[in-house]
Biotite code that builds the C-alpha atoms (Angstrom):
import biotite.structure as struc

atoms = struc.array([
    struc.Atom([78.751, 89.755, 138.524], chain_id="A", res_id=1, res_name="UNK", atom_name="CA", element="C"),
    struc.Atom([78.900, 92.794, 140.728], chain_id="A", res_id=2, res_name="UNK", atom_name="CA", element="C"),
    struc.Atom([81.901, 94.690, 141.905], chain_id="A", res_id=3, res_name="UNK", atom_name="CA", element="C"),
    struc.Atom([82.106, 96.300, 145.313], chain_id="A", res_id=4, res_name="UNK", atom_name="CA", element="C"),
    struc.Atom([84.533, 99.171, 145.796], chain_id="A", res_id=5, res_name="UNK", atom_name="CA", element="C"),
    struc.Atom([85.500, 100.062, 149.322], chain_id="A", res_id=6, res_name="UNK", atom_name="CA", element="C"),
    struc.Atom([84.398, 103.519, 150.462], chain_id="A", res_id=7, res_name="UNK", atom_name="CA", element="C"),
    struc.Atom([88.018, 104.182, 151.461], chain_id="A", res_id=8, res_name="UNK", atom_name="CA", element="C"),
    struc.Atom([89.134, 103.803, 147.837], chain_id="A", res_id=9, res_name="UNK", atom_name="CA", element="C"),
    struc.Atom([86.454, 106.154, 146.565], chain_id="A", res_id=10, res_name="UNK", atom_name="CA", element="C"),
    struc.Atom([87.225, 108.656, 149.310], chain_id="A", res_id=11, res_name="UNK", atom_name="CA", element="C"),
    struc.Atom([90.962, 108.456, 148.544], chain_id="A", res_id=12, res_name="UNK", atom_name="CA", element="C"),
    struc.Atom([90.215, 109.336, 144.919], chain_id="A", res_id=13, res_name="UNK", atom_name="CA", element="C"),
    struc.Atom([88.556, 112.574, 146.035], chain_id="A", res_id=14, res_name="UNK", atom_name="CA", element="C"),
    struc.Atom([85.744, 111.956, 143.567], chain_id="A", res_id=15, res_name="UNK", atom_name="CA", element="C"),
    struc.Atom([82.027, 111.517, 144.092], chain_id="A", res_id=16, res_name="UNK", atom_name="CA", element="C"),
    struc.Atom([80.905, 107.928, 143.465], chain_id="A", res_id=17, res_name="UNK", atom_name="CA", element="C"),
    struc.Atom([79.411, 108.728, 140.044], chain_id="A", res_id=18, res_name="UNK", atom_name="CA", element="C"),
    struc.Atom([82.600, 110.471, 138.884], chain_id="A", res_id=19, res_name="UNK", atom_name="CA", element="C"),
    struc.Atom([84.665, 107.541, 140.152], chain_id="A", res_id=20, res_name="UNK", atom_name="CA", element="C"),
    struc.Atom([82.621, 105.168, 137.980], chain_id="A", res_id=21, res_name="UNK", atom_name="CA", element="C"),
    struc.Atom([82.918, 107.545, 135.030], chain_id="A", res_id=22, res_name="UNK", atom_name="CA", element="C"),
    struc.Atom([86.715, 107.607, 135.307], chain_id="A", res_id=23, res_name="UNK", atom_name="CA", element="C"),
    struc.Atom([86.926, 103.805, 135.479], chain_id="A", res_id=24, res_name="UNK", atom_name="CA", element="C"),
    struc.Atom([84.664, 103.356, 132.454], chain_id="A", res_id=25, res_name="UNK", atom_name="CA", element="C"),
    struc.Atom([86.591, 105.944, 130.421], chain_id="A", res_id=26, res_name="UNK", atom_name="CA", element="C"),
    struc.Atom([89.881, 104.258, 131.298], chain_id="A", res_id=27, res_name="UNK", atom_name="CA", element="C"),
    struc.Atom([88.542, 100.853, 130.237], chain_id="A", res_id=28, res_name="UNK", atom_name="CA", element="C"),
    struc.Atom([87.252, 102.347, 126.993], chain_id="A", res_id=29, res_name="UNK", atom_name="CA", element="C"),
    struc.Atom([90.582, 104.037, 126.241], chain_id="A", res_id=30, res_name="UNK", atom_name="CA", element="C"),
    struc.Atom([92.397, 100.739, 126.757], chain_id="A", res_id=31, res_name="UNK", atom_name="CA", element="C"),
    struc.Atom([90.005, 98.944, 124.365], chain_id="A", res_id=32, res_name="UNK", atom_name="CA", element="C"),
    struc.Atom([88.676, 96.741, 127.160], chain_id="A", res_id=33, res_name="UNK", atom_name="CA", element="C"),
    struc.Atom([85.054, 97.771, 126.596], chain_id="A", res_id=34, res_name="UNK", atom_name="CA", element="C"),
    struc.Atom([83.212, 99.097, 123.562], chain_id="A", res_id=35, res_name="UNK", atom_name="CA", element="C"),
    struc.Atom([81.610, 102.484, 123.143], chain_id="A", res_id=36, res_name="UNK", atom_name="CA", element="C"),
    struc.Atom([78.175, 100.863, 123.487], chain_id="A", res_id=37, res_name="UNK", atom_name="CA", element="C"),
    struc.Atom([79.107, 98.975, 126.654], chain_id="A", res_id=38, res_name="UNK", atom_name="CA", element="C"),
    struc.Atom([80.680, 102.076, 128.207], chain_id="A", res_id=39, res_name="UNK", atom_name="CA", element="C"),
    struc.Atom([77.521, 104.071, 127.484], chain_id="A", res_id=40, res_name="UNK", atom_name="CA", element="C"),
    struc.Atom([75.377, 101.311, 128.927], chain_id="A", res_id=41, res_name="UNK", atom_name="CA", element="C"),
    struc.Atom([77.445, 101.070, 132.124], chain_id="A", res_id=42, res_name="UNK", atom_name="CA", element="C"),
    struc.Atom([77.078, 104.807, 132.640], chain_id="A", res_id=43, res_name="UNK", atom_name="CA", element="C"),
    struc.Atom([73.370, 104.799, 131.812], chain_id="A", res_id=44, res_name="UNK", atom_name="CA", element="C"),
    struc.Atom([73.752, 107.384, 129.086], chain_id="A", res_id=45, res_name="UNK", atom_name="CA", element="C"),
    struc.Atom([73.008, 107.544, 125.382], chain_id="A", res_id=46, res_name="UNK", atom_name="CA", element="C"),
    struc.Atom([75.932, 106.653, 123.153], chain_id="A", res_id=47, res_name="UNK", atom_name="CA", element="C"),
    struc.Atom([76.013, 110.164, 121.680], chain_id="A", res_id=48, res_name="UNK", atom_name="CA", element="C"),
    struc.Atom([76.227, 111.670, 125.182], chain_id="A", res_id=49, res_name="UNK", atom_name="CA", element="C"),
    struc.Atom([79.203, 109.473, 125.942], chain_id="A", res_id=50, res_name="UNK", atom_name="CA", element="C"),
    struc.Atom([80.850, 110.408, 122.635], chain_id="A", res_id=51, res_name="UNK", atom_name="CA", element="C"),
    struc.Atom([80.410, 114.099, 123.474], chain_id="A", res_id=52, res_name="UNK", atom_name="CA", element="C"),
    struc.Atom([81.891, 113.547, 126.909], chain_id="A", res_id=53, res_name="UNK", atom_name="CA", element="C"),
    struc.Atom([84.918, 111.891, 125.284], chain_id="A", res_id=54, res_name="UNK", atom_name="CA", element="C"),
    struc.Atom([85.226, 114.714, 122.748], chain_id="A", res_id=55, res_name="UNK", atom_name="CA", element="C"),
    struc.Atom([85.074, 117.307, 125.535], chain_id="A", res_id=56, res_name="UNK", atom_name="CA", element="C"),
    struc.Atom([88.042, 115.535, 127.137], chain_id="A", res_id=57, res_name="UNK", atom_name="CA", element="C"),
    struc.Atom([89.931, 115.289, 123.848], chain_id="A", res_id=58, res_name="UNK", atom_name="CA", element="C"),
    struc.Atom([89.642, 111.497, 123.764], chain_id="A", res_id=59, res_name="UNK", atom_name="CA", element="C"),
    struc.Atom([89.403, 109.901, 120.322], chain_id="A", res_id=60, res_name="UNK", atom_name="CA", element="C"),
    struc.Atom([86.545, 107.531, 119.673], chain_id="A", res_id=61, res_name="UNK", atom_name="CA", element="C"),
    struc.Atom([87.689, 104.278, 118.145], chain_id="A", res_id=62, res_name="UNK", atom_name="CA", element="C"),
    struc.Atom([84.858, 103.092, 116.003], chain_id="A", res_id=63, res_name="UNK", atom_name="CA", element="C"),
    struc.Atom([85.237, 99.677, 114.439], chain_id="A", res_id=64, res_name="UNK", atom_name="CA", element="C"),
    struc.Atom([83.214, 97.702, 111.912], chain_id="A", res_id=65, res_name="UNK", atom_name="CA", element="C"),
    struc.Atom([81.356, 95.740, 114.605], chain_id="A", res_id=66, res_name="UNK", atom_name="CA", element="C"),
    struc.Atom([80.204, 98.951, 116.278], chain_id="A", res_id=67, res_name="UNK", atom_name="CA", element="C"),
    struc.Atom([79.159, 100.380, 112.921], chain_id="A", res_id=68, res_name="UNK", atom_name="CA", element="C"),
    struc.Atom([77.081, 97.263, 112.223], chain_id="A", res_id=69, res_name="UNK", atom_name="CA", element="C"),
    struc.Atom([75.565, 97.505, 115.709], chain_id="A", res_id=70, res_name="UNK", atom_name="CA", element="C"),
    struc.Atom([74.585, 101.128, 115.006], chain_id="A", res_id=71, res_name="UNK", atom_name="CA", element="C"),
    struc.Atom([73.024, 100.147, 111.668], chain_id="A", res_id=72, res_name="UNK", atom_name="CA", element="C"),
    struc.Atom([71.007, 97.433, 113.391], chain_id="A", res_id=73, res_name="UNK", atom_name="CA", element="C"),
    struc.Atom([69.795, 99.938, 116.000], chain_id="A", res_id=74, res_name="UNK", atom_name="CA", element="C"),
    struc.Atom([68.788, 102.414, 113.311], chain_id="A", res_id=75, res_name="UNK", atom_name="CA", element="C"),
    struc.Atom([66.872, 99.741, 111.390], chain_id="A", res_id=76, res_name="UNK", atom_name="CA", element="C"),
    struc.Atom([64.888, 98.792, 114.499], chain_id="A", res_id=77, res_name="UNK", atom_name="CA", element="C"),
])
């Protein structure tokens, strides 16, 4: 599924398109709607980069057992 956002909405936000996407992804992450891994993937950045971005904004990273197991699997590969 793709999502189209009207240019008027992006313009009204006063943000460049990339920053607009970043803000949406961060908001979804903060509300526990997407995982850390999915947020990173949507933004096309490494998970650690996304964690640093969150830390720079003072946003706590919620890290659950499933994400820990996913990280272990990645490390083993």
